[in-house]
Structures are given as C-alpha cells and as structure tokens.
C-alpha positions as MATLAB code, in Angstrom:
seq = 'DAGSSLIELWELQQADAKQDIEGWRAPFDGLSQTSPEVKLAKRIQGEIRRLVESGTTTGSASRRRPLRYGDMLVLVRRRGNAFDAVIQALKHASIPVAGADRLKLTEHIAIIDLMNLADALLLPQDDLALAVALKSPLFGLGDDDLFALAWQRKGSLRAALSLHAVSEGKFSDALNRLEKCERRFNAETPFAFYAWLLGADGGRARILRRLGHEANDALDEFLELALNYERKAPASLQGFMAWLRAADTEIKRDMEISRDEVRVMTVHGAKGLEASVVFLVDTTSSPSDTQRPKLVHLPGGVVVWAGKKADDPAAVAAARTAMLAETEDEYRRLLYVAMTRAADRLIVGGCMPGNMNSVRKNSWYDLLVKGLRNSGLDEQTIEAAEGPIKRYSHSEDVDALGIAAAAPPALAAIELPSWLKTSAPAEAAGDNVLRPSDPAGHENRRAPGGQPIQMRARALQRGTLVHRLLQSLPDVPAARRREAALNYLARHAQDWTDAERESLILGLLGLIGDGRFAPVFAAGSRAEASIAGRLQRPGRPPALISGQIDRLVVSAVLEKLYPRLPVRAALLWTERPELMEIPGPLLDAQLTSIISA';
ca = [
     -22.144  -75.268  -83.540;
     -25.541  -73.983  -84.657;
     -27.264  -71.592  -82.317;
     -30.559  -72.132  -80.527;
     -33.809  -71.012  -82.147;
     -37.523  -70.679  -81.479;
     -40.771  -69.373  -82.959;
     -43.273  -67.254  -81.055;
     -46.883  -66.917  -82.169;
     -48.724  -63.873  -80.824;
     -52.469  -63.482  -80.714;
     -53.863  -61.275  -83.456;
     -54.584  -57.679  -82.507;
     -58.225  -56.731  -82.871;
     -59.947  -53.386  -83.088;
     -61.527  -52.184  -79.870;
     -65.206  -53.039  -79.554;
     -65.929  -49.355  -79.011;
     -63.760  -47.030  -81.034;
     -62.930  -43.652  -79.561;
     -64.582  -40.861  -81.542;
     -61.828  -38.586  -82.755;
     -62.228  -34.838  -82.965;
     -62.822  -33.110  -86.253;
     -59.244  -31.794  -86.126;
     -57.777  -35.312  -86.355;
     -55.907  -35.968  -89.641;
     -57.903  -37.889  -92.212;
     -55.089  -40.304  -93.063;
     -53.832  -40.824  -89.507;
     -54.215  -44.080  -87.582;
     -56.210  -44.092  -84.378;
     -54.238  -44.970  -81.258;
     -56.721  -47.799  -80.665;
     -56.301  -49.312  -84.136;
     -54.899  -52.869  -84.338;
     -51.870  -51.681  -86.317;
     -50.845  -49.141  -83.672;
     -51.371  -51.607  -80.818;
     -49.265  -54.231  -82.609;
     -46.544  -51.670  -83.334;
     -46.369  -50.681  -79.677;
     -46.102  -54.333  -78.659;
     -43.249  -54.905  -81.114;
     -41.486  -51.793  -79.802;
     -41.812  -53.044  -76.222;
     -40.532  -56.514  -77.095;
     -37.528  -55.122  -78.951;
     -36.583  -52.969  -75.964;
     -37.078  -55.898  -73.563;
     -34.885  -58.233  -75.601;
     -32.053  -55.706  -75.750;
     -32.215  -54.404  -72.189;
     -32.650  -57.844  -70.585;
     -29.355  -59.070  -72.002;
     -30.906  -61.821  -74.143;
     -28.149  -63.461  -76.148;
     -27.638  -64.424  -79.756;
     -24.977  -66.121  -81.841;
     -23.610  -69.627  -82.188;
     -23.366  -71.920  -79.189;
     -19.689  -71.117  -78.658;
     -19.897  -67.369  -79.282;
     -22.932  -65.928  -77.516;
     -23.317  -62.156  -77.187;
     -26.088  -59.776  -76.080;
     -28.679  -58.728  -78.631;
     -28.429  -55.245  -80.125;
     -30.989  -53.134  -81.924;
     -29.204  -53.896  -85.186;
     -30.125  -57.587  -84.697;
     -33.840  -56.804  -85.137;
     -35.652  -57.024  -88.478;
     -39.360  -56.223  -88.934;
     -40.894  -57.604  -92.144;
     -44.160  -56.810  -93.905;
     -45.656  -58.130  -97.089;
     -46.599  -54.684  -98.346;
     -46.000  -51.146  -97.131;
     -49.115  -49.883  -95.435;
     -50.533  -48.826  -92.095;
     -48.678  -51.484  -90.099;
     -45.394  -50.577  -91.784;
     -45.747  -46.882  -90.916;
     -47.039  -47.603  -87.408;
     -43.981  -49.699  -86.512;
     -41.533  -47.022  -87.649;
     -43.435  -44.334  -85.740;
     -43.632  -46.433  -82.566;
     -39.890  -47.085  -82.624;
     -39.093  -43.415  -83.196;
     -41.409  -42.272  -80.406;
     -39.677  -44.722  -78.046;
     -36.244  -43.344  -79.079;
     -35.212  -46.741  -80.427;
     -32.783  -46.327  -83.341;
     -34.547  -47.304  -86.550;
     -33.170  -47.306  -90.083;
     -36.454  -46.091  -91.575;
     -38.177  -47.349  -94.686;
     -36.164  -49.413  -97.168;
     -37.902  -47.644 -100.041;
     -39.485  -44.231 -100.054;
     -40.978  -41.833 -102.561;
     -38.795  -38.776 -102.558;
     -41.600  -36.234 -102.694;
     -43.345  -37.914  -99.735;
     -40.368  -37.568  -97.399;
     -40.986  -34.855  -94.816;
     -37.601  -33.198  -95.404;
     -38.253  -32.909  -99.144;
     -41.773  -31.633  -98.500;
     -40.225  -28.840  -96.412;
     -37.784  -27.956  -99.206;
     -40.567  -27.885 -101.789;
     -42.808  -25.731  -99.578;
     -39.981  -23.238  -99.192;
     -39.682  -23.109 -102.990;
     -43.443  -22.545 -103.314;
     -43.283  -19.703 -100.787;
     -40.380  -18.085 -102.649;
     -42.042  -18.425 -106.044;
     -45.390  -17.089 -104.798;
     -44.987  -14.841 -101.726;
     -48.799  -14.732 -101.352;
     -48.869  -18.495 -100.626;
     -49.362  -18.250  -96.859;
     -49.792  -22.003  -96.368;
     -46.487  -22.869  -98.052;
     -44.684  -20.205  -96.025;
     -46.271  -21.434  -92.790;
     -45.113  -25.012  -93.462;
     -41.615  -23.787  -94.308;
     -41.401  -21.640  -91.158;
     -42.381  -24.613  -88.996;
     -39.787  -26.863  -90.643;
     -36.293  -27.382  -89.204;
     -35.014  -24.873  -91.775;
     -36.549  -22.012  -89.744;
     -37.466  -23.704  -86.485;
     -40.662  -21.877  -85.526;
     -43.341  -23.741  -83.561;
     -47.120  -23.851  -83.509;
     -47.343  -21.065  -80.936;
     -45.045  -18.897  -83.038;
     -47.181  -19.430  -86.141;
     -50.321  -18.637  -84.163;
     -48.757  -15.386  -82.977;
     -47.933  -14.504  -86.585;
     -51.199  -15.522  -88.220;
     -53.868  -14.675  -85.659;
     -55.703  -11.458  -86.488;
     -53.026  -10.396  -88.952;
     -53.742   -7.732  -91.491;
     -52.287   -8.807  -94.774;
     -50.118  -11.742  -95.785;
     -48.133  -14.005  -93.486;
     -44.957  -12.601  -95.046;
     -45.977   -9.082  -93.999;
     -46.819  -10.309  -90.489;
     -43.355  -11.894  -90.225;
     -41.715   -8.585  -91.171;
     -43.795   -6.770  -88.568;
     -42.993   -9.183  -85.713;
     -39.310   -9.294  -86.670;
     -38.898   -5.744  -85.410;
     -39.467   -6.735  -81.784;
     -38.751  -10.475  -81.452;
     -35.429  -12.174  -82.130;
     -36.715  -15.544  -83.378;
     -38.887  -13.829  -85.976;
     -35.980  -11.583  -86.920;
     -33.749  -14.636  -87.477;
     -36.465  -16.311  -89.578;
     -36.939  -13.160  -91.666;
     -33.194  -12.796  -92.241;
     -32.946  -16.368  -93.466;
     -36.009  -15.956  -95.684;
     -34.589  -12.776  -97.214;
     -31.304  -14.560  -97.926;
     -33.270  -17.297  -99.673;
     -35.190  -14.704 -101.697;
     -31.976  -13.057 -102.871;
     -30.282  -16.315 -103.775;
     -33.020  -18.280 -105.544;
     -33.396  -15.514 -108.138;
     -29.678  -15.330 -108.836;
     -28.633  -18.991 -108.655;
     -29.558  -22.310 -110.205;
     -31.782  -24.693 -108.198;
     -28.796  -26.896 -107.360;
     -26.621  -23.970 -106.251;
     -29.470  -22.561 -104.152;
     -30.238  -25.815 -102.355;
     -26.546  -26.679 -101.980;
     -26.087  -23.370 -100.140;
     -29.274  -23.841  -98.094;
     -28.322  -27.354  -96.934;
     -24.591  -26.677  -96.677;
     -23.291  -23.214  -95.866;
     -26.558  -22.101  -94.289;
     -26.676  -25.193  -92.059;
     -30.021  -26.530  -93.316;
     -28.892  -30.157  -93.458;
     -27.603  -30.074  -89.886;
     -30.899  -28.632  -88.634;
     -32.928  -31.242  -90.543;
     -30.811  -34.128  -89.255;
     -31.100  -32.903  -85.674;
     -34.882  -33.208  -85.898;
     -35.422  -36.087  -88.343;
     -32.342  -38.236  -87.797;
     -29.617  -39.347  -90.169;
     -32.004  -41.338  -92.388;
     -32.951  -38.011  -93.993;
     -29.445  -37.892  -95.494;
     -30.442  -40.307  -98.280;
     -33.420  -38.188  -99.299;
     -31.407  -34.947  -99.213;
     -28.567  -36.438 -101.267;
     -30.997  -37.755 -103.877;
     -32.765  -34.373 -103.971;
     -29.507  -32.559 -104.748;
     -28.604  -35.178 -107.346;
     -31.939  -34.646 -109.094;
     -31.471  -30.872 -109.002;
     -28.122  -31.273 -110.737;
     -29.539  -33.703 -113.311;
     -32.441  -31.355 -114.062;
     -30.063  -28.500 -114.890;
     -28.406  -30.697 -117.523;
     -31.725  -31.288 -119.288;
     -33.695  -28.063 -118.964;
     -33.341  -24.348 -118.213;
     -32.247  -23.986 -114.607;
     -35.295  -22.373 -112.979;
     -36.672  -23.176 -109.552;
     -40.261  -23.247 -110.821;
     -39.345  -25.653 -113.610;
     -37.442  -27.900 -111.197;
     -40.410  -28.076 -108.795;
     -42.824  -29.016 -111.603;
     -40.414  -31.641 -112.942;
     -39.744  -33.087 -109.473;
     -43.424  -33.486 -108.622;
     -44.079  -35.204 -111.951;
     -41.062  -37.515 -111.727;
     -42.388  -39.553 -108.730;
     -38.858  -40.644 -107.827;
     -38.392  -43.611 -105.474;
     -35.265  -44.191 -103.382;
     -34.018  -47.653 -102.474;
     -31.957  -47.434  -99.307;
     -29.116  -49.845  -98.584;
     -30.259  -51.862  -95.552;
     -27.159  -54.063  -95.503;
     -25.024  -51.313  -93.972;
     -24.014  -52.439  -90.502;
     -25.599  -49.943  -88.106;
     -27.077  -50.578  -84.695;
     -30.616  -49.825  -85.865;
     -33.846  -51.759  -86.222;
     -34.621  -52.446  -89.873;
     -38.212  -52.276  -91.150;
     -38.761  -53.448  -94.700;
     -40.746  -55.614  -97.094;
     -40.048  -59.310  -97.415;
     -39.162  -58.827 -101.067;
     -36.519  -56.248 -100.132;
     -35.078  -58.490  -97.418;
     -33.866  -61.181  -99.798;
     -30.290  -62.083  -98.928;
     -30.453  -60.501  -95.453;
     -30.454  -62.246  -92.079;
     -31.168  -61.069  -88.549;
     -31.085  -62.678  -85.130;
     -34.701  -61.702  -84.400;
     -37.340  -61.319  -87.118;
     -40.863  -59.972  -86.578;
     -43.545  -60.863  -89.136;
     -46.219  -58.167  -89.027;
     -48.426  -58.279  -92.130;
     -49.585  -61.907  -91.829;
     -53.380  -61.846  -92.264;
     -53.717  -60.602  -95.826;
     -54.366  -63.140  -98.552;
     -53.205  -63.446 -102.168;
     -56.658  -62.378 -103.329;
     -56.305  -59.033 -101.526;
     -54.700  -57.650 -104.640;
     -56.816  -56.453 -107.550;
     -58.343  -59.212 -109.625;
     -56.575  -59.742 -112.970;
     -58.296  -57.940 -115.813;
     -56.090  -59.333 -118.573;
     -55.797  -63.095 -118.828;
     -52.955  -64.678 -120.777;
     -53.929  -67.697 -122.890;
     -51.606  -70.227 -124.497;
     -50.000  -69.014 -127.695;
     -49.485  -65.472 -126.424;
     -53.117  -64.432 -126.696;
     -54.383  -61.903 -124.132;
     -58.114  -61.519 -123.414;
     -60.119  -59.176 -121.209;
     -61.480  -60.953 -118.139;
     -65.158  -60.207 -117.682;
     -67.481  -61.852 -115.210;
     -66.169  -65.140 -113.919;
     -69.508  -66.808 -114.616;
     -69.194  -65.880 -118.299;
     -65.701  -67.364 -118.753;
     -65.351  -69.913 -121.552;
     -63.357  -73.015 -120.681;
     -60.028  -71.666 -121.962;
     -60.333  -68.379 -120.062;
     -61.503  -70.163 -116.880;
     -58.471  -72.468 -117.029;
     -56.105  -69.532 -117.607;
     -57.682  -67.563 -114.752;
     -57.265  -70.528 -112.407;
     -53.636  -70.913 -113.441;
     -52.943  -67.215 -112.761;
     -54.508  -67.414 -109.295;
     -52.512  -70.556 -108.517;
     -49.344  -68.773 -109.587;
     -50.228  -65.842 -107.316;
     -50.770  -68.200 -104.369;
     -47.444  -69.917 -105.046;
     -45.677  -66.556 -105.003;
     -47.504  -65.714 -101.754;
     -46.207  -68.889 -100.077;
     -42.733  -68.410 -101.527;
     -42.548  -64.989  -99.886;
     -43.532  -66.602  -96.565;
     -40.611  -68.992  -96.952;
     -38.272  -66.059  -97.654;
     -39.567  -64.237  -94.570;
     -39.180  -67.207  -92.235;
     -35.641  -67.987  -93.381;
     -34.428  -64.433  -92.573;
     -34.417  -65.344  -88.851;
     -31.299  -66.815  -87.270;
     -32.557  -67.215  -83.664;
     -36.120  -66.016  -83.161;
     -39.111  -65.713  -85.442;
     -41.927  -63.714  -83.827;
     -45.240  -63.798  -85.690;
     -47.954  -61.214  -85.089;
     -50.725  -59.620  -87.062;
     -53.997  -57.717  -87.095;
     -57.453  -59.207  -87.458;
     -58.763  -57.746  -90.717;
     -61.885  -55.590  -90.571;
     -64.672  -56.890  -88.372;
     -63.754  -60.542  -88.881;
     -63.638  -62.909  -85.900;
     -61.385  -65.529  -87.463;
     -58.245  -65.454  -89.521;
     -58.458  -65.791  -93.287;
     -57.894  -69.230  -94.680;
     -54.458  -69.782  -96.247;
     -53.137  -66.437  -95.012;
     -49.579  -66.459  -93.671;
     -50.872  -66.586  -90.105;
     -53.206  -69.502  -90.917;
     -50.448  -71.419  -92.712;
     -48.051  -70.914  -89.794;
     -50.601  -72.020  -87.183;
     -51.306  -75.207  -89.122;
     -47.640  -75.874  -89.811;
     -46.470  -75.350  -86.225;
     -49.260  -77.501  -84.835;
     -47.897  -80.488  -86.769;
     -44.209  -79.579  -86.577;
     -43.241  -81.880  -83.711;
     -41.738  -78.938  -81.796;
     -42.410  -78.479  -78.103;
     -45.281  -76.052  -77.529;
     -45.343  -73.765  -74.509;
     -47.974  -71.164  -73.647;
     -46.687  -68.051  -71.879;
     -49.095  -65.602  -70.292;
     -48.260  -61.984  -71.100;
     -49.985  -58.675  -70.419;
     -50.859  -58.316  -74.109;
     -52.192  -61.871  -74.377;
     -50.907  -65.453  -74.381;
     -47.848  -66.323  -76.448;
     -47.376  -69.748  -77.996;
     -43.705  -70.661  -78.177;
     -42.423  -73.503  -80.360;
     -38.900  -74.862  -80.007;
     -36.769  -77.756  -79.010;
     -36.694  -77.994  -75.230;
     -32.980  -77.325  -74.938;
     -33.211  -74.151  -77.051;
     -35.503  -72.184  -74.725;
     -33.060  -72.266  -71.834;
     -30.124  -71.389  -74.058;
     -31.868  -68.381  -75.563;
     -33.008  -67.061  -72.192;
     -29.521  -66.852  -70.721;
     -28.466  -63.258  -70.155;
     -25.023  -62.199  -71.270;
     -22.476  -63.275  -68.718;
     -20.625  -60.482  -67.029;
     -16.855  -60.513  -67.584;
     -14.919  -62.128  -64.723;
     -13.824  -59.700  -62.054;
     -10.125  -58.916  -62.130;
      -8.054  -59.693  -59.093;
      -7.366  -56.672  -56.917;
      -3.961  -55.112  -57.543;
      -2.138  -53.239  -54.820;
      -1.394  -49.771  -56.151;
       2.044  -48.266  -55.481;
       2.136  -45.444  -52.966;
       3.476  -42.896  -55.453;
       0.302  -43.267  -57.532;
      -1.750  -41.827  -54.649;
       0.619  -38.909  -54.033;
      -0.034  -35.599  -55.773;
       2.785  -34.456  -58.003;
       4.762  -31.553  -56.496;
       4.073  -28.150  -57.984;
       6.445  -27.372  -60.813;
       8.878  -24.620  -59.992;
       7.899  -21.413  -61.697;
      10.397  -20.517  -64.371;
      11.361  -17.113  -65.595;
       8.437  -14.936  -66.544;
       7.773  -14.813  -70.232;
       7.818  -11.237  -71.450;
       5.103  -10.469  -73.956;
       5.146   -7.083  -75.642;
       1.355   -7.029  -75.733;
       0.922   -7.222  -71.970;
       0.296   -3.995  -70.023;
       3.228   -2.486  -68.166;
       3.759   -3.966  -64.738;
       1.672   -7.067  -65.517;
       3.165  -10.212  -64.023;
       3.322  -12.725  -66.822;
       3.027  -16.436  -66.414;
       3.255  -19.343  -68.785;
      -0.021  -20.760  -69.993;
      -0.931  -23.718  -67.793;
       0.056  -27.013  -69.352;
      -3.229  -28.589  -68.264;
      -5.358  -26.163  -70.204;
      -8.371  -28.038  -71.630;
      -7.920  -29.258  -75.175;
     -11.219  -27.649  -76.169;
      -9.959  -24.218  -75.102;
      -6.754  -24.637  -77.089;
      -8.667  -25.841  -80.139;
     -11.054  -22.892  -79.900;
      -8.119  -20.457  -79.614;
      -6.451  -21.975  -82.688;
      -9.737  -21.859  -84.586;
     -10.244  -18.219  -83.662;
      -6.754  -17.343  -84.855;
      -7.346  -19.051  -88.199;
     -10.680  -17.276  -88.678;
      -9.226  -13.856  -87.786;
      -6.291  -14.435  -90.142;
      -8.550  -15.349  -93.053;
     -11.019  -12.514  -92.513;
      -8.298   -9.876  -92.172;
      -6.769  -11.208  -95.346;
      -9.997  -11.061  -97.372;
     -12.299   -8.355  -95.987;
     -10.207   -5.317  -97.049;
     -10.831   -6.246 -100.696;
     -14.620   -6.453 -100.140;
     -16.652   -3.220 -100.492;
     -17.328   -1.749  -97.065;
     -21.106   -2.102  -97.434;
     -20.827   -5.856  -97.970;
     -18.126   -6.737  -95.453;
     -20.481   -7.715  -92.640;
     -22.534  -10.007  -94.878;
     -19.372  -11.587  -96.307;
     -18.017  -12.208  -92.812;
     -21.319  -13.723  -91.647;
     -21.393  -16.084  -94.637;
     -17.805  -17.150  -94.031;
     -18.359  -17.823  -90.322;
     -21.592  -19.713  -91.082;
     -19.515  -22.181  -93.073;
     -16.383  -22.362  -90.938;
     -17.635  -21.666  -87.397;
     -20.859  -23.652  -87.282;
     -20.283  -24.603  -83.639;
     -20.124  -20.935  -82.582;
     -23.168  -19.160  -81.256;
     -24.640  -16.215  -83.143;
     -23.437  -13.894  -80.383;
     -19.849  -15.191  -80.659;
     -19.818  -14.705  -84.425;
     -21.282  -11.231  -84.117;
     -18.700  -10.244  -81.504;
     -15.815  -11.381  -83.680;
     -17.170   -9.592  -86.749;
     -17.763   -6.317  -84.888;
     -14.204   -6.367  -83.544;
     -12.637   -7.054  -86.935;
     -14.752   -4.485  -88.783;
     -13.818   -1.905  -86.172;
     -10.163   -2.802  -86.618;
     -10.290   -2.533  -90.418;
     -12.175    0.751  -90.260;
      -9.858    2.310  -87.631;
      -8.108    5.300  -89.137;
      -4.860    4.448  -87.319;
      -4.485    1.309  -89.419;
      -5.787    2.646  -92.714;
      -2.530    2.026  -94.642;
      -2.451   -1.585  -93.442;
      -5.954   -2.399  -94.672;
      -6.264   -0.005  -97.595;
      -7.596   -1.334 -100.874;
      -4.801   -3.070 -102.749;
      -2.728   -3.706  -99.601;
      -0.902   -7.010  -99.404;
      -2.261   -9.267  -96.690;
       0.442  -11.818  -97.464;
       3.620  -11.451  -99.449;
       5.798  -14.226 -100.814;
       9.364  -13.602  -99.674;
      12.389  -15.432 -101.054;
      16.029  -14.538 -100.461;
      19.352  -15.522  -98.882;
      20.378  -14.729  -95.342;
      24.161  -14.417  -95.004;
      25.716  -16.418  -92.149;
      29.378  -15.952  -91.139;
      31.488  -19.020  -91.862;
      28.608  -20.977  -93.340;
      26.624  -21.081  -96.583;
      23.757  -18.554  -96.723;
      20.359  -19.689  -95.406;
      17.529  -19.775  -97.922;
      14.424  -17.894  -96.769;
      11.147  -18.677  -98.571;
       7.510  -18.578  -97.503;
       4.406  -16.510  -96.812;
       5.139  -13.650  -94.446;
       1.974  -12.290  -92.832;
       2.623   -8.509  -92.687;
       5.576   -9.206  -90.367;
       8.569   -9.580  -92.749;
      12.122  -10.676  -92.410;
      13.893   -7.337  -92.325;
      17.315   -8.764  -93.136;
      16.058  -10.113  -96.462;
      13.869   -7.165  -97.412;
      16.560   -4.593  -96.691;
      18.724   -6.244  -99.342;
      15.827   -6.458 -101.790;
      14.792   -2.812 -101.255;
      17.957   -0.998 -100.158;
      16.479    2.479 -100.807;
      13.349    1.950  -98.712;
      13.042    1.865  -94.935;
      11.926   -1.556  -93.629;
       9.937   -1.602  -90.404;
       8.320   -4.555  -88.643;
       5.227   -4.307  -86.484;
       2.721   -6.523  -84.684;
      -0.996   -5.799  -84.895;
      -2.874   -6.938  -81.784;
      -6.456   -7.588  -82.831;
      -7.982   -7.705  -79.330;
      -6.813   -4.300  -78.110;
      -6.481   -3.078  -80.998;
      -2.914   -1.774  -81.200;
      -0.207   -1.591  -83.848;
       3.137   -2.062  -82.105;
       6.379   -1.505  -83.988;
       9.223   -3.852  -83.068;
      12.424   -1.888  -82.289;
      15.317   -2.409  -84.680;
      17.822   -3.491  -81.937;
      15.420   -6.220  -80.796;
      15.128   -7.512  -84.354;
      18.910   -7.401  -84.781;
      19.383   -9.401  -81.576;
      16.911  -12.046  -82.712;
      18.512  -12.194  -86.152;
      21.942  -12.720  -84.583;
      20.640  -15.641  -82.517;
      19.085  -17.223  -85.628;
      22.283  -16.853  -87.659;
      24.451  -18.326  -84.926;
      22.097  -21.251  -84.243;
];
C-alpha cells in the first residue's frame, strides 16, 4: 500500500550575467533580487503554491488526500543566504511558514525591538535606539512619521516627539506609551517591566500581528531569561541588557508540532521528521567548504598543529587524509538523511557557486546527478518557464501523483417540506415589561430574542467591567483613578477601541464624583457586603440567605440584623445617572412572592 514517489532535478540557478547596480542606500548584508539564492527561493515558493492550489495528492495508495502547506519541508545543509531567502519569499507570498528551526535570540527582530526600547529608556539621548523602537510594533509609527519627527528638529528625537504630540494623535499615543515605560522601568524589575509591556500593555499582540505567531517562542524565551537573570544578579535593566547581549542565547524550536505551515530547517535538525514533499536547496557546497583543520589528531591521543600540507610528515599526512575522509563520509551521510525525509516527492535545486560554470565534483548535486543517471528509473524532461526539469520515477507513479483530489460525490436532491420555506408567524406580543429605569410614558418591549450574540456578549462584558470599576475606584485616590481605570481596561477590554474605553471611564468617573451619590462612593464605603441570615416562611423551615449583595440588600434579613436602623434599597443606574429608591410596598410584595414560592 506504499504511495507513489518521484524525484525532480532542477537546473542550478546562476547569477545574472549583468548584475544590477544597487543604490548606495541598499543594505550591506541584503541579497540582491537578481542573486541565485533569491531566484531559487522564489521558484520554490511558486512550486509550493502550485502543488497546494492544484489539488496534487499525497498519502498511501488507498488514502489519497490533497497536499497542504504543512506537507512541505525545505532542507539546507547550513543556514545562510539561501535559508533566509526561502523564508522571506514564503512570507512575502503570504504562505504560512514555521520560520527558522534555530535562531539566536538577540538576532530576532522582536527581541531587537525590545532591546532598542531598553537602550532608549536607559539613555534618552540615544536617538537611533528611540527611532527603532518607535518604528517597531510596540509603537507603530512608520517611516513617514519618523521623517516628520526627525527632519529639521531642534534638539533630541525625544523632545521632537513631545512637541508633535501636542497636535497629532498618533504621536500623542506614542508619547503616552513611552512615558508609561519610563515610569515603570525605574520602579520595576526587568521581568516585571517586560511582562507588563508584552501583557497588560498589549505589546505581544501588536508584535504577533506584524511578525506572526513564530515570534511567540522568542518572546517566551526572552521573559524566561529575564526571570533567570533576576535570580543571579541585581535586577537592573542595564545589567540585564549587558548580560543578554553577552549570553548569545540560541533557541531550538519544535518543528514536529502539527501546524499547516512550511518548515525550513537544516538537514541535521530534520532527523526523525518526514514530509510528503522535500526541497533540497543547499546542494552545491562541498565538504571542503568548511575551514581546513588546524589541529590534527594522531594515534595515541597526540594532537599536532597542521602547517603547510607540503611540509606534513608521513604520520600527519595520513591523519589529515583520514580526517578529510571522515568529513566526506559525514557529508554523504547527511545527503542520505535529507533524501529519506521525503515520502512522495524529492525536489532538488541549488545555486551555481560564484562565477563557476560547472557544478563542484562530489557535491550533493553532483552525487545526485550521477546516481539518478544510473538508477534505472524512467527519466522525463519537462519544459518549464524557469528551465527544464528532469523527473525520475517509475512510470506508474507519475500519473498517480498528478491526480487532483477527487471532489466528494454530489448528494441526491432532497425535496424540502413546504413548511421549511414558510416564514414563521410573528410571535404575539406579550404584556409589556415595566422597567423602573424607563422614562414615563415609554412603551416597553422585550428584548428581541434574535439579538446578535456579539451584542449580548458585549453588554455582559460592559456590565462586568462597570461592576469591577465601581467596586475598586472609590478606594483609589482621585488623582490616580483615571490611570487605574485605563490600566484595568487595557488588560480586560483589549478588543475595545480607545474611544470606547475613554467613554466608559469618563461616565464612571463622573458618576463617582457626583455629589448626589457621595455617600455611596465615599472612602471606606462597602461596594459589596456579605449577608447571611434566615428568612422566615410561614408553615415551612426558614430559608437560608447567604451571598454577596451588591449595594442592593435583602431588607427582610437586614431589618432583623439591624432593628434600630432604617433599611432602604435603591438601584443606581449608571447610564443616566440616577439613584432610584425602591418603595417599601414593592419590596414587601416581592418578598411575599418569594416566601410563598
């Protein structure tokens, strides 16, 4: 029941005969769009999309299914230009990619942003660090915004930000966030500061929106290191930054997690993995590409310094030859590991090194060409826009692999009953529900049963937020109430807009500060009171009353607990605002109905 399989051999990508001259602004370490690595990466990206969108199938002969992005694995011998180019090409094409299997923490763009923010906080005169931080997802400014801040400014970039914040909202938001960071990093440990920045302040969500979920691993490791640092050294942000940059931490990401994403990794890291389609990218390097051995191990545990090869004595020459042979064996063993990762398709590509016109002898590409030529497999040449493709397979496998996923059989038409096409009759309107909060003369109606779930959820969320803020804000000094409310809503109402949060806070602060309700929200007032007591019921055992009563209390219980004090019940309507006392007869009537129930 084994599935069909084939091997495709692509022509090597070569550098253009005439390279485009890049401008002086081009990054020094960036790859040209005409480089062989970028052209190969774009071809791989196009082939991956074609395989998925064309419905090409995979799986055993009896259980075929369409290919997914998670069935693709791109392998390289070493991380380098081709490795980075493939990941970038996939991201630019909006193809889900798992990212690098290993990465240096301090080289990840999200961590670079966090470190630049720390540099800007530690040295406010560091305009470059502040500019990088402002352009990061943490602040969200763009190139045009930075130009508006920096061009012809008088003074530091920090001063220019304060000046522009007076008239423009996006600069005001950036300044507010920066000032919060300045207040917190001086008062908190590095872990507490970054935990707030990535959590309550929404930094992680903003980073993931721009960089994708793969940044989660780097952010988690960053916080873990911050916590570990505080256990070893005084908890200062400057000390943590120096320690982090010196640590050179590397993260190994788990690529075995089943996600519908293309995986790009080294052959060594792919041991034990399998994928339906495997692309071999770094195939033209040779074992001798690595640095020549300087220390040669002789029999008996003796180590000697390797000088010029021509000056080697017999023992050193023999040891050097043995080391090179061992390196070549390891090189071929890795090729075997790479080839056996593929379940259905092995696609081999590569880049012609330097200005060479022929492939290096005994490179992976050379070994594969020689091996396939004498493999006994059927060879087929396919003309493609990027160049001819040599396909090797058994004849019956090509047809099987090219079959698109069969569409599910159409269901037989079912005659629908007539009542299904008839609109339900309008439900008879019941008695109007009287609500004490409604204006006099207002005709009340029940809330429509078909009200969208999102609206109900938002209403419940609003009620919970109002309840919590009214419970807590009276105990906060008046000067700090707005900040406390903003911090709370930033954590618990992240899906609200800034205008919605501001509107809620203004309403609640106005309510708390209203002189009519001063006794309700005075310092030391009880937002909630635990009530426990017995409610006498004629002819039956007394009912036990216990729970949290939110300002509205059970008068029948409290009157027995405090017989010398008047007990009054009232409702506070937060929208109007209005404090409405509930008449005693109405409470008595409700109590009677509860007792008799």
